[in-house]
KOLGU-395475 format. One line per 10 residues: number of its first residue (from 0); for each residue x, y, z of N, C-alpha, C, CB. Coordinates in pm, 1 decimal. Atoms other than C-alpha are relative to their C-alpha. Glycine has a CB too. Layout:
<rs>
NUM) X Y Z X Y Z X Y Z X Y Z  ...
</rs>
This chain:
<rs>
0) 83.8 -117.7 0.0 0.0 0.0 0.0 88.2 123.8 0.0 -95.3 -0.1 121.0  -85.2 -117.6 12.5 151.9 330.9 -105.7 -72.5 124.3 51.8 43.1 20.1 -146.6  56.2 -124.3 -52.2 93.3 657.8 78.5 63.6 121.0 -66.8 19.0 7.8 151.5  -70.2 -110.5 64.6 299.5 869.9 -162.4 -98.4 91.9 -70.2 103.6 -52.7 -99.5  75.6 -103.7 67.7 129.5 1191.7 -265.1 97.6 113.2 -28.7 -122.9 48.7 85.9  -103.3 -97.9 33.1 340.4 1449.5 -449.5 -12.3 134.6 70.1 -0.7 22.8 -144.7  14.0 -130.6 -62.1 193.1 1754.7 -273.7 14.8 -4.0 151.6 -133.0 58.6 -35.8  -26.4 8.1 -142.5 259.1 1626.9 77.9 148.7 15.6 25.8 -51.3 -132.5 57.7  -140.4 -26.3 -25.0 583.5 1727.7 242.3 65.4 -102.7 89.8 15.6 134.4 59.8  -66.9 97.1 -85.5 644.7 1469.9 511.4 -98.8 -101.6 54.0 71.4 70.0 114.9
10) 80.6 106.2 -58.8 516.9 1147.4 660.3 54.8 -27.3 139.0 1.3 -129.8 -88.5  -39.9 22.6 -138.3 524.0 1102.0 1037.3 -52.6 -136.2 41.9 -53.1 112.9 94.4  40.8 132.3 -46.0 517.2 748.1 1178.4 3.4 -1.6 152.4 92.1 -111.5 -59.2  11.0 4.5 -145.6 395.6 711.0 1537.2 3.0 -146.5 42.3 -130.9 71.3 50.4  -18.3 140.8 -36.2 512.0 386.7 1702.3 -45.7 -31.6 142.7 145.3 -38.0 -15.7  46.0 23.2 -136.4 329.9 412.1 2038.9 -102.4 -113.2 9.2 -59.6 126.9 56.0  105.1 100.3 0.8 63.8 160.3 1935.8 53.8 -132.7 -53.0 -119.1 47.5 -84.6  -41.4 132.0 48.8 73.7 -207.8 1837.3 40.6 7.1 -147.2 -113.6 -102.8 18.9  -34.9 -21.3 140.0 70.7 -107.6 1471.4 35.1 147.5 -17.0 -117.3 -42.5 -95.9  -37.0 -141.1 16.1 247.5 212.6 1364.0 -109.1 78.9 -72.5 132.2 11.7 -76.6
20) 95.3 -88.6 64.8 16.0 500.9 1273.9 77.4 89.8 -95.5 -80.6 84.0 104.6  -65.9 -86.2 97.5 104.8 694.7 962.5 -84.4 125.4 -13.4 18.5 -72.0 -138.8  68.5 -128.5 6.3 13.8 1062.4 968.2 68.5 83.6 -107.6 1.4 73.2 139.3  -56.9 -77.3 109.1 63.6 1267.1 651.9 -21.8 148.2 29.2 -63.4 -40.5 -136.8  4.4 -142.8 -29.8 145.7 1634.8 704.8 13.1 77.3 -130.2 112.3 40.4 100.2  -1.2 -77.8 123.0 63.5 1877.4 424.2 82.8 126.1 18.5 -142.8 35.4 -43.3  -79.2 -123.0 -3.9 279.3 2177.3 338.2 -85.0 113.4 54.3 54.5 35.4 -140.4  70.8 -113.6 -58.9 184.1 2491.3 531.4 50.0 129.2 -61.5 17.7 2.9 153.1  -33.6 -132.0 50.8 176.0 2842.0 392.4 -73.3 102.5 86.3 -38.0 14.8 -152.0  63.7 -106.9 -76.3 74.1 3178.8 539.5 -149.2 3.2 -32.4 66.0 137.4 -30.8
30) 146.3 -0.6 5.5 -302.3 3224.0 598.4 -66.4 8.0 -135.3 -47.1 109.2 76.5  67.1 -20.2 128.9 -424.4 3367.4 265.6 49.7 -98.9 -104.7 21.6 143.2 -49.5  -57.4 92.4 97.7 -185.6 3150.6 64.1 -53.8 -141.0 23.2 154.5 0.9 8.1  51.6 133.5 -32.8 -301.2 2834.8 245.2 -144.9 -13.4 -47.1 9.9 -26.7 152.7  139.7 2.4 44.2 -665.3 2923.8 174.0 -7.3 -14.7 -151.7 -73.6 128.2 45.0  -1.7 6.6 145.6 -584.4 2976.0 -195.0 38.9 -139.0 -48.8 96.0 103.8 -56.5  -44.6 134.3 38.3 -399.8 2643.4 -218.6 -112.3 -100.6 24.5 127.6 -40.7 79.0  111.7 91.0 -30.2 -689.6 2461.2 -48.7 -111.8 16.5 -101.8 -54.0 25.4 142.2  105.0 -28.8 96.8 -934.9 2630.8 -284.7 32.6 -60.6 -136.8 -20.1 151.1 -12.6  -38.4 54.2 130.6 -740.2 2533.9 -597.5 4.7 -152.3 1.3 135.6 55.5 -42.2
40) 0.2 147.2 -10.7 -692.8 2174.7 -472.9 -143.3 -52.0 -8.7 66.7 -46.5 133.7  141.0 39.3 3.3 -1068.9 2152.4 -419.6 -54.1 8.3 -143.1 -83.9 89.8 94.7  42.7 -15.7 139.8 -1132.0 2285.8 -772.1 58.0 -110.7 -87.2 42.6 137.6 -54.5  -63.7 104.7 79.1 -883.3 2034.8 -915.8 -71.2 -133.3 21.1 149.0 -12.3 36.7  65.7 127.4 -29.8 -1051.6 1743.9 -739.4 -139.5 -6.2 -61.4 -8.5 -21.3 151.3  132.0 -4.2 63.1 -1388.3 1857.7 -877.2 9.6 4.3 -152.7 -77.8 121.1 50.3  -19.8 -5.1 143.9 -1239.0 1890.5 -1226.8 -30.1 136.0 -59.9 -84.7 -102.9 -65.9  33.4 -133.9 48.0 -1305.9 2265.2 -1251.3 122.0 89.8 -19.3 -94.9 65.4 95.9  -119.6 -84.1 8.5 -946.9 2395.5 -1233.0 60.5 -7.9 -139.8 104.1 -42.4 106.0  -57.2 -6.6 134.9 -810.3 2509.8 -1570.4 133.3 73.2 6.7 -97.3 71.1 -99.5
50) -130.4 -66.3 4.3 -455.8 2612.8 -1658.3 -12.2 130.8 -78.1 107.5 -92.7 -64.2  -5.1 -134.7 57.6 -358.4 2960.0 -1785.7 -55.4 19.2 -139.4 135.9 43.4 -1.4  42.5 -36.2 135.4 -368.7 3034.2 -2158.1 -72.0 -113.3 -72.1 119.4 42.9 -81.2  56.5 112.6 75.5 -447.7 2686.1 -2288.9 -140.4 -36.4 47.9 91.2 -121.8 11.2  131.9 30.9 -54.7 -747.3 2639.0 -2057.8 -23.7 -148.8 19.1 -106.0 55.7 -89.4  14.1 144.5 -20.7 -675.7 2265.8 -2022.3 -27.3 -30.3 146.2 126.2 -74.4 -46.7  31.3 41.1 -136.5 -803.0 2082.9 -1715.8 128.1 -43.8 71.9 -104.5 -114.6 -0.1  -116.6 35.1 -80.7 -542.1 2048.9 -1438.1 -29.8 -129.2 74.8 37.0 114.8 99.4  18.4 126.9 -70.1 -499.5 1692.4 -1306.0 114.8 -29.9 95.2 -14.2 -113.1 -99.9  -117.1 23.0 -83.4 -160.2 1716.4 -1134.9 -9.3 84.3 127.7 129.6 33.0 -78.1
60) 9.1 -74.6 -125.2 -173.7 1813.3 -762.3 110.6 104.6 16.9 3.9 -95.7 115.6  -108.9 -97.0 -9.7 167.6 1983.6 -784.5 -32.4 126.1 -79.3 131.3 -61.7 -49.9  36.5 -114.5 82.5 38.6 2205.7 -1062.4 -110.7 81.1 67.3 -44.9 -46.3 -139.8  107.3 -69.8 -71.0 -272.1 2288.9 -857.7 56.5 85.2 112.8 -102.1 -100.4 55.5  -64.3 -75.9 -107.3 -53.6 2397.0 -563.7 71.9 120.6 -58.0 98.7 -88.9 78.8  -71.4 -110.0 63.7 160.0 2608.9 -797.4 -96.3 110.0 -44.9 80.6 -51.3 -119.4  100.1 -98.0 42.9 -150.8 2779.3 -938.1 -53.6 75.7 121.1 -115.9 -69.3 -76.3  49.6 -63.6 -122.3 -281.3 2846.5 -585.9 99.1 100.4 56.2 -30.9 -105.1 104.8  -102.9 -90.4 -50.6 49.5 3000.5 -475.8 15.7 121.0 -91.1 133.6 -73.4 13.6  -11.5 -109.6 95.3 67.9 3209.0 -792.8 -114.3 99.8 18.0 1.4 -54.0 -143.5
70) 116.0 -86.6 -22.0 -285.1 3345.0 -735.7 14.7 77.0 131.3 -130.2 -83.0 0.9  -20.8 -65.9 -129.1 -196.4 3421.6 -372.6 103.5 111.8 -13.4 45.0 -102.5 106.8  -102.1 -104.1 23.2 114.6 3613.5 -487.7 -62.6 123.2 -65.9 115.2 -55.2 -88.8  64.6 -110.1 70.6 -99.8 3822.2 -723.0 -88.0 82.3 93.3 -82.8 -53.3 -116.0  84.7 -69.5 -97.0 -330.5 3909.8 -430.9 82.6 68.0 108.9 -98.4 -97.6 63.1  -87.1 -66.1 -96.0 -29.3 4020.9 -225.7 25.9 -78.0 127.3 -57.3 129.8 35.4  -24.3 82.8 -118.6 -11.5 3730.7 21.5 149.7 -29.1 13.2 -80.7 -132.9 -7.8  -140.4 32.8 -24.7 321.3 3643.4 181.6 20.9 -147.7 -33.2 40.9 31.2 148.8  -20.0 134.7 50.7 435.4 3336.3 -11.4 148.4 -18.9 -28.9 -86.0 -25.8 -127.4  -140.9 24.4 33.0 780.0 3172.6 -47.4 27.4 25.0 -148.5 39.4 -144.0 37.1
80) -37.9 -26.4 138.9 970.0 3260.3 -366.2 -12.7 -125.7 -83.9 143.0 54.1 -7.7  4.2 113.3 91.5 934.5 3040.9 -673.3 134.7 -69.7 -0.3 -38.1 45.2 -142.4  -126.4 72.2 7.7 1195.1 2767.0 -693.4 60.8 20.3 -138.5 -20.3 -151.4 30.0  -67.5 -25.2 128.4 1454.7 2804.1 -968.5 19.5 -126.9 -81.6 134.7 65.4 24.1  -14.3 126.9 71.9 1421.1 2441.7 -1087.3 -70.6 4.7 -132.6 -53.8 -115.2 82.7
</rs>
């Protein structure tokens, strides 16, 4: 069973119980940015999120997060800089 999700940042394993509990922690951003990311992820899951000029449907969670952060930047929210990759 795989718990890998590309938009999650870390997996915490708690070993206090008979079977280890796996808790997935999502990336955190400043208030407005986090709301925007959650909103875009919700739109992506519903199939309503479209990409920029082409207008194609977004299916990649990483792309949805990037769109959410970009929209938050445009609104003036405090968001980490874009990576140079």
